[in-house]
VOBA-1610 file (N, C-alpha, C; in pm, whole numbers, padded with zeros to 5 digits, always signed):
BEGIN
Unk+10440+17116+07784Unk+10582+17090+07885Unk+10687+17195+07950Unk+10678+17189+08072Unk+10775+17245+08139Unk+10886+17323+08073Unk+10931+17462+08083Unk+11090+17478+08055Unk+11197+17468+08150Unk+11335+17442+08144Unk+11385+17437+08245Unk+11516+17494+08192Unk+11624+17535+08281Unk+11710+17623+08271Unk+11793+17510+08369Unk+11952+17526+08327Unk+12050+17407+08399Unk+12132+17573+08505Unk+12132+17533+08617Unk+12232+17642+08658Unk+12329+17615+08781Unk+12453+17594+08821Unk+12543+17581+08887Unk+12577+17666+08981Unk+12642+17590+09109Unk+12704+17677+09230Unk+12821+17589+09264Unk+12928+17677+09295Unk+13027+17604+09363Unk+13038+17560+09490Unk+13077+17440+09507Unk+13075+17353+09567Unk+13134+17385+09717Unk+13092+17498+09811Unk+13164+17544+09959Unk+13113+17431+10014Unk+13202+17461+10158Unk+13152+17332+10230Unk+13017+17363+10315Unk+12987+17237+10288Unk+12836+17280+10342Unk+12726+17264+10224Unk+12716+17286+10149Unk+12618+17300+09996Unk+12553+17223+10003Unk+12626+17080+10008Unk+12567+16971+10020Unk+12459+16917+10068Unk+12429+16956+10165Unk+12333+16948+10263Unk+12188+17006+10182Unk+12229+17082+10103Unk+12056+17117+10087Unk+12015+17058+10006Unk+11872+17054+09993Unk+11769+16954+09964Unk+11803+17070+09787Unk+11723+16981+09701Unk+11719+17062+09566Unk+11607+17165+09548Unk+11481+17153+09645Unk+11440+17273+09687Unk+11504+17418+09716Unk+11551+17351+09833Unk+11683+17484+09944Unk+11779+17540+09795Unk+11865+17461+09733Unk+11921+17519+09613Unk+11819+17603+09521Unk+11716+17574+09494Unk+11664+17632+09419Unk+11602+17831+09478Unk+11575+17804+09562Unk+11585+17912+09691Unk+11704+17956+09699Unk+11755+17974+09725Unk+11937+17983+09732Unk+11940+18081+09601Unk+11901+18026+09480Unk+11962+18089+09341Unk+11800+18182+09284Unk+11728+18176+09422Unk+11603+18268+09353Unk+11636+18376+09454Unk+11719+18340+09540Unk+11725+18485+09662Unk+11902+18576+09612Unk+11958+18532+09538Unk+12092+18564+09493Unk+12052+18610+09361Unk+11917+18583+09270Unk+11879+18697+09159Unk+11828+18779+09199Unk+11718+18771+09292Unk+11651+18901+09380Unk+11739+18982+09448Unk+11860+18947+09488Unk+11972+19093+09538Unk+12035+19088+09399Unk+12041+19026+09319Unk+12147+19092+09171Unk+12303+19028+09202Unk+12298+18989+09298Unk+12456+18897+09282Unk+12466+18741+09211Unk+12582+18702+09180Unk+12611+18544+09152Unk+12544+18448+09279Unk+12495+18353+09235Unk+12455+18251+09372Unk+12615+18209+09430Unk+12714+18184+09375Unk+12844+18159+09434Unk+12861+18263+09527Unk+12852+18364+09554Unk+12888+18473+09654Unk+12778+18469+09729Unk+12669+18431+09715Unk+12570+18416+09834Unk+12624+18251+09916Unk+12640+18177+09838Unk+12653+18043+09897Unk+12798+18030+09976Unk+12873+18141+09917Unk+13026+18137+10006Unk+12988+18238+10121Unk+12910+18298+10065Unk+12908+18418+10209Unk+12839+18336+10356Unk+12708+18253+10293Unk+12637+18176+10425Unk+12688+18046+10462Unk+12816+18037+10387Unk+12874+17882+10425Unk+12983+17928+10525Unk+13041+18005+10495Unk+13131+18060+10643Unk+13075+18090+10749Unk+12929+18163+10711Unk+12875+18232+10837Unk+12850+18153+10934Unk+12758+18007+10876Unk+12701+17930+10924Unk+12796+17786+10987Unk+12944+17848+10921Unk+13039+17698+10968Unk+13014+17569+10902Unk+12950+17605+10744Unk+12922+17494+10658Unk+12794+17409+10699Unk+12694+17503+10779Unk+12598+17413+10826Unk+12466+17459+10728Unk+12456+17542+10717Unk+12397+17636+10582Unk+12268+17646+10674Unk+12229+17639+10842Unk+12144+17637+10917Unk+12111+17757+10964Unk+11954+17800+10941Unk+11919+17910+10979Unk+11884+17943+11087Unk+11912+17847+11218Unk+11912+17886+11350Unk+12035+17827+11430Unk+12169+17836+11353Unk+12316+17845+11383Unk+12320+17958+11475Unk+12364+17954+11630Unk+12453+18079+11696Unk+12527+18076+11698Unk+12629+18168+11666Unk+12733+18249+11646Unk+12774+18216+11828Unk+12935+18144+11769Unk+12995+18065+11874Unk+13056+18181+11936Unk+13099+18215+11963Unk+13164+18378+12003Unk+13053+18452+12105Unk+12985+18371+12120Unk+12868+18415+12199Unk+12828+18549+12191Unk+12809+18625+12079Unk+12789+18783+11999Unk+12646+18798+12040Unk+12572+18646+12016Unk+12386+18676+11965Unk+12326+18678+11861Unk+12440+18646+11764Unk+12434+18617+11635Unk+12346+18519+11556Unk+12251+18506+11503Unk+12174+18365+11467Unk+12165+18399+11300Unk+12156+18270+11218Unk+12132+18259+11114Unk+12193+18267+11031Unk+12185+18246+10885Unk+12236+18207+10752Unk+12347+18323+10757Unk+12340+18481+10757Unk+12428+18581+10773Unk+12500+18641+10961Unk+12433+18528+11003Unk+12461+18600+11115Unk+12422+18679+11184Unk+12246+18707+11170Unk+12208+18839+11198Unk+12229+18888+11386Unk+12302+18979+11412Unk+12272+19029+11549Unk+12151+19131+11559Unk+12086+19114+11702Unk+11961+19067+11752Unk+11891+19252+11670Unk+12029+19327+11692Unk+11947+19452+11631Unk+11898+19468+11527Unk+12004+19405+11423Unk+11929+19371+11290Unk+11852+19317+11251Unk+11816+19180+11336Unk+11702+19097+11327Unk+11595+19168+11322Unk+11576+19271+11431Unk+11506+19341+11501Unk+11486+19466+11407Unk+11512+19563+11354Unk+11533+19610+11211Unk+11461+19537+11136Unk+11502+19411+11059Unk+11456+19375+10934Unk+11268+19310+10934Unk+11275+19270+11112Unk+11179+19205+11096Unk+11040+19295+11169Unk+11139+19449+11179Unk+10989+19520+11258Unk+10927+19483+11417Unk+11037+19441+11452Unk+10960+19462+11649Unk+11064+19484+11713Unk+11013+19524+11798Unk+11103+19618+11892Unk+11178+19555+12004Unk+11146+19407+12025Unk+11214+19371+12141Unk+11355+19243+12037Unk+11482+19282+12099Unk+11591+19249+12012Unk+11595+19108+11989Unk+11596+19007+12103Unk+11555+18866+12163Unk+11429+18825+12109Unk+11325+18854+12125Unk+11230+18783+12056Unk+11263+18791+11884Unk+11303+18852+11818Unk+11389+18894+11680Unk+11462+18757+11672Unk+11593+18762+11739Unk+11691+18717+11705Unk+11610+18525+11712Unk+11496+18539+11815Unk+11467+18386+11816Unk+11340+18368+11712Unk+11248+18449+11679Unk+11209+18487+11564Unk+11309+18454+11420Unk+11389+18452+11379Unk+11471+18442+11305Unk+11510+18269+11325Unk+11558+18242+11434Unk+11590+18072+11426Unk+11516+18013+11456Unk+11377+18070+11437Unk+11257+17914+11430Unk+11202+17927+11257Unk+11289+18005+11195Unk+11242+18003+11005Unk+11333+17885+10967Unk+11263+17861+10889Unk+11308+17736+10789Unk+11430+17841+10674Unk+11508+17755+10604Unk+11604+17815+10529Unk+11549+17888+10430Unk+11456+17866+10333Unk+11406+17925+10269Unk+11325+18070+10327Unk+11239+18020+10426Unk+11156+18134+10491Unk+11245+18252+10560Unk+11384+18257+10558Unk+11491+18367+10650Unk+11582+18401+10526Unk+11554+18334+10378Unk+11645+18398+10275Unk+11578+18490+10257Unk+11413+18442+10237Unk+11272+18581+10174Unk+11265+18687+10260Unk+11264+18667+10416Unk+11178+18703+10492Unk+11331+18804+10592Unk+11449+18793+10541Unk+11569+18884+10616Unk+11686+18883+10541Unk+11738+18730+10485Unk+11838+18777+10393Unk+11832+18881+10254Unk+11749+18865+10189Unk+11703+18933+10088Unk+11708+19058+10107Unk+11605+19127+10196Unk+11630+19271+10254Unk+11713+19335+10332Unk+11802+19221+10378Unk+11904+19301+10441Unk+11983+19331+10302Unk+12020+19286+10211Unk+12098+19333+10087Unk+12065+19387+09968Unk+11874+19378+10029Unk+11825+19434+09861Unk+11861+19594+09841Unk+11915+19633+09767Unk+11938+19830+09690Unk+12070+19821+09696Unk+12175+19711+09758Unk+12281+19774+09722Unk+12368+19721+09599Unk+12498+19761+09560Unk+12549+19777+09474Unk+12665+19646+09548Unk+12653+19536+09486Unk+12797+19499+09511Unk+12851+19413+09405Unk+13057+19429+09414Unk+13092+19431+09270Unk+13183+19316+09292Unk+13201+19251+09430Unk+13259+19128+09405Unk+13205+19042+09502Unk+13273+18895+09584Unk+13259+18847+09682Unk+13262+18935+09828Unk+13368+19032+09804Unk+13433+19092+09916Unk+13337+19183+09963Unk+13259+19297+09823Unk+13110+19395+09901Unk+13062+19294+09974Unk+12979+19152+09904Unk+12876+19085+09989Unk+12903+19065+10109Unk+13061+19006+10148Unk+13050+18948+10280Unk+13119+19100+10366Unk+13150+19193+10323Unk+13196+19342+10415Unk+13041+19373+10421Unk+12929+19388+10373Unk+12816+19419+10362Unk+12787+19321+10535Unk+12786+19204+10499Unk+12756+19131+10616Unk+12845+19135+10781Unk+12968+19156+10695Unk+13055+19144+10893Unk+13088+19272+10869Unk+13110+19387+10822Unk+13127+19537+10862Unk+13133+19622+10761Unk+12984+19696+10743Unk+12986+19744+10576Unk+13077+19900+10580Unk+13087+19924+10699Unk+13213+20045+10726Unk+13324+20037+10612Unk+13323+19884+10614Unk+13513+19914+10491Unk+13462+19841+10394Unk+13349+19852+10305Unk+13296+19837+10198Unk+13384+19893+10106Unk+13415+20016+10105Unk+13500+20132+10028Unk+13607+20134+10110Unk+13672+20125+10136Unk+13788+20119+10184Unk+13900+20060+10160Unk+14023+20104+10171Unk+14132+20016+10116Unk+14190+19890+10181Unk+14290+19802+10135Unk+14286+19689+10155Unk+14359+19688+10301Unk+14457+19789+10409Unk+14467+19860+10508Unk+14398+19911+10586Unk+14272+19923+10572Unk+14200+19994+10660Unk+14187+19899+10781Unk+14191+19950+10899Unk+14199+19894+11021Unk+14091+19872+11080Unk+14004+19780+11136Unk+13918+19762+11168Unk+13918+19770+11300Unk+13794+19861+11394Unk+13770+19914+11541Unk+13807+19794+11630Unk+13903+19879+11712Unk+13938+19779+11831Unk+13883+19647+11912Unk+13744+19738+11828Unk+13610+19662+11946Unk+13575+19560+11868Unk+13597+19551+11743Unk+13568+19440+11673Unk+13677+19297+11690Unk+13817+19382+11737Unk+13882+19249+11770Unk+13865+19117+11843Unk+13786+19133+11947Unk+13813+18988+12023Unk+13743+18942+12002Unk+13646+18932+11934Unk+13546+18839+11884Unk+13580+18791+11748Unk+13655+18854+11653Unk+13732+18803+11551Unk+13844+18798+11514Unk+13919+18801+11658Unk+14066+18784+11613Unk+14116+18671+11552Unk+14068+18579+11506Unk+14080+18452+11396Unk+14136+18485+11291Unk+14063+18611+11232Unk+14097+18647+11126Unk+14274+18696+11120Unk+14338+18740+11217Unk+14444+18785+11235Unk+14553+18685+11289Unk+14577+18619+11135Unk+14658+18492+11113Unk+14813+18522+11179Unk+14843+18672+11163Unk+15037+18693+11224Unk+14993+18760+11319Unk+14928+18800+11390Unk+14912+18818+11560Unk+14947+18901+11557Unk+14884+19019+11456Unk+14978+19207+11491Unk+14855+19271+11592Unk+14767+19191+11636Unk+14681+19260+11761Unk+14558+19325+11677Unk+14570+19340+11552Unk+14432+19405+11488Unk+14406+19304+11318Unk+14303+19387+11258Unk+14225+19324+11195Unk+14242+19427+11052Unk+14258+19351+10973Unk+14220+19516+10873Unk+14140+19425+10753Unk+14149+19486+10663Unk+13962+19472+10537Unk+14078+19343+10469Unk+14163+19387+10431Unk+14226+19230+10402Unk+14247+19132+10423Unk+14243+19122+10573Unk+14237+19022+10624Unk+14091+18939+10625Unk+14002+19013+10649Unk+13906+19000+10614Unk+13858+18909+10480Unk+13857+18943+10373Unk+13844+18916+10261Unk+13969+18826+10202Unk+14034+18854+10264Unk+14127+18697+10253Unk+14092+18581+10276Unk+14025+18600+10413Unk+13963+18436+10437Unk+13877+18413+10391Unk+13741+18535+10342Unk+13652+18458+10258Unk+13645+18425+10120Unk+13729+18505+10088Unk+13761+18441+09924Unk+13905+18283+09914Unk+13926+18259+10015Unk+13973+18115+10037Unk+13880+18012+10038Unk+13774+18050+10067Unk+13705+17974+10038Unk+13607+17954+09971Unk+13581+18048+09873Unk+13540+17986+09753Unk+13683+17974+09658Unk+13806+18011+09664Unk+13906+17960+09573Unk+13906+17832+09598Unk+13864+17757+09724Unk+13894+17610+09761Unk+13743+17517+09679Unk+13691+17588+09636Unk+13565+17501+09640Unk+13576+17527+09483Unk+13671+17612+09402Unk+13704+17563+09243Unk+13780+17418+09254Unk+13797+17350+09371Unk+13918+17198+09328Unk+13786+17105+09306Unk+13662+17145+09342Unk+13552+17011+09317Unk+13424+17053+09187Unk+13359+16969+09135Unk+13280+16946+09039Unk+13184+17068+09091Unk+13099+17125+09018Unk+13009+17238+09065Unk+12881+17199+09070Unk+12765+17200+09161Unk+12661+17151+09194Unk+12533+17242+09106Unk+12483+17124+09020Unk+12354+17198+08936Unk+12256+17221+09031Unk+12192+17325+08978Unk+12102+17386+08979Unk+11960+17383+08927Unk+11873+17285+08879Unk+11747+17285+08827Unk+11636+17349+08876Unk+11607+17455+08798Unk+11511+17600+08822Unk+11393+17580+08737Unk+11304+17584+08790Unk+11156+17578+08667Unk+11174+17743+08601Unk+11131+17759+08486Unk+11136+17839+08405Unk+11131+18010+08450Unk+10997+18000+08571Unk+10958+18103+08588Unk+10930+18098+08758Unk+11032+18070+08806Unk+11024+18006+08980Unk+11030+18104+09020Unk+10934+18131+09141Unk+10899+18214+09226Unk+10918+18165+09365Unk+10958+18227+09444Unk+10981+18223+09605Unk+10869+18237+09616Unk+10755+18193+09644Unk+10594+18211+09729Unk+10564+18144+09872Unk+10470+18195+09893Unk+10499+18167+10102Unk+10581+18113+10145Unk+10671+18156+10114Unk+10817+18081+10180Unk+10808+17896+10114Unk+10799+17866+09990Unk+10788+17771+09903Unk+10825+17786+09770Unk+10911+17714+09715Unk+10977+17758+09552Unk+10845+17670+09488Unk+10806+17725+09367Unk+10705+17686+09281Unk+10748+17675+09153Unk+10738+17546+09099Unk+10824+17621+08979Unk+10733+17620+08883Unk+10733+17665+08716Unk+10633+17725+08664Unk+10493+17660+08618Unk+10503+17494+08620Unk+10472+17347+08631Unk+10355+17384+08739Unk+10402+17377+08846Unk+10288+17396+08974Unk+10205+17494+08948Unk+10226+17609+08918Unk+10170+17749+08906Unk+10089+17711+08772Unk+10108+17672+08677Unk+10029+17629+08582Unk+09911+17519+08580Unk+09954+17459+08720Unk+09840+17287+08718Unk+09730+17438+08800Unk+09781+17512+08920Unk+09704+17544+09012Unk+09580+17683+08883Unk+09668+17674+08810Unk+09531+17798+08707Unk+09464+17677+08645Unk+09481+17617+08563Unk+09437+17496+08528Unk+09325+17450+08628Unk+09361+17443+08723Unk+09226+17387+08844Unk+09132+17481+08850Unk+09153+17633+08860Unk+09080+17741+08925Unk+09014+17760+08807Unk+09072+17749+08678Unk+08988+17750+08545Unk+08845+17667+08512Unk+08888+17525+08553Unk+08787+17451+08544Unk+08712+17456+08690Unk+08687+17538+08792Unk+08620+17563+08862Unk+08515+17647+08878Unk+08602+17740+08714Unk+08480+17882+08698Unk+08418+17824+08642
//
């Protein structure tokens, strides 16, 4: 009999669109990165506008695509291809689970993330991760991100960025959490979440053929 353990995730905008297998993939990705699934879910919810779509394009026209809005140059570096446009196209053609495995996990892997703020700043502007709240982001960042400037200051600070992502997570606390059922030895294999029961069944089948 397969052992199962129940896990939950905050009901951030759009997460209800995910299938059980996709929720399991999300949990497995967060575990591989070494962060709570809530943090990863919140960042993806915000970056995709609540769609959780691996093919969603940046509405401001930056060319960013996917679950954490990979810029073409970043996609090219992760996928190890020289053509930035091709890399962005490759990313947009991936499934939810495939992009988590091939791009999201490698992007975050090896980092130290002590909070949701760290995770989001790694996506938005890594240089701001260890700065004070009043750290002002470069002017070049402002035009496509002035929505963060709620007071109309003409610039955005680290606090402006973290305040926004935390408001999404805090808002999710008003709703019941979503349960994720994961096989005791769940593995992400070839882009598909495979439970312990399925892996055991394959082993038995091989043993019988031997």
